[in-house]
TORDREN-90370 format. One record per residue (C-alpha): residue in one letter; x, z, y. Coordinates in steps of 0.1 Angstrom, whole numbers. Layout:
BEGIN
   code    east      up   north
      A       X       Z       Y
...
***
This chain:
BEGIN
   code    east      up   north
      M     980    1048    1323
      L    1004    1047    1288
      N    1016    1079    1290
      E     984    1097    1292
      V     978    1079    1258
      K    1011    1086    1242
      S    1000    1128    1252
      H     972    1131    1240
      P     972    1150    1208
      A     956    1121    1181
      G     982    1100    1193
      K    1010    1122    1180
      K    1027    1123    1145
      N    1028    1152    1131
      M    1037    1142    1095
      S    1082    1145    1082
      S    1095    1119    1062
      M    1095    1135    1037
      D    1053    1145    1039
      K    1045    1105    1040
      G    1070    1105    1010
      I    1052    1125     989
      R    1017    1114     998
      I    1030    1074     993
      L    1045    1089     955
      L    1008    1102     945
      A     982    1073     958
      A    1010    1053     934
      I    1004    1082     908
      I     960    1071     913
      I     965    1042     920
      I     986    1039     882
      L     963    1063     862
      Y     934    1039     878
      F     950    1010     863
      T     961    1022     828
      N     921    1034     829
      Q     933    1079     823
      I     908    1082     855
      T     874    1063     853
      G     840    1075     867
      V     836    1096     898
      A     867    1105     891
      A     890    1076     898
      I     862    1071     933
      V     873    1107     941
      L     906    1102     936
      G     910    1058     952
      I     892    1079     985
      F     923    1105     986
      A     950    1076     974
      V     935    1055    1008
      I     937    1085    1029
      F     970    1090    1017
      L     989    1059    1027
      L     965    1055    1057
      T     980    1084    1067
      S    1016    1080    1056
      L    1018    1046    1076
      V    1002    1056    1109
      G    1025    1093    1104
      F     998    1115    1118
      C     975    1132    1095
      P     941    1148    1110
      L     931    1179    1089
      Y     967    1192    1110
      A     962    1187    1144
      P     930    1214    1145
      F     960    1242    1128
      K     979    1221    1159
      L    1009    1217    1129
      S    1038    1199    1117
      T    1055    1187    1088
      I    1080    1178    1112
      K    1117    1197    1122
      K    1121    1204    1162
      S    1151    1193    1175
      K    1171    1222    1190
***
């Protein structure tokens, strides 16, 4: 039963270390811009949502937008 969960597409990681790093960097930039009042209002809300999504997907290692297109930024071992 554990193998079935591992093989499920939603549980398979599809993000490389570099992909995760870039997302974390973008989230950090958005957070800095927010706390220095460079972004406010609707832009702050929208970018804040993106920052949360970037952080969550980086922590999990899975991007749901990659799945339907069967994309992965992880290099395949030969």
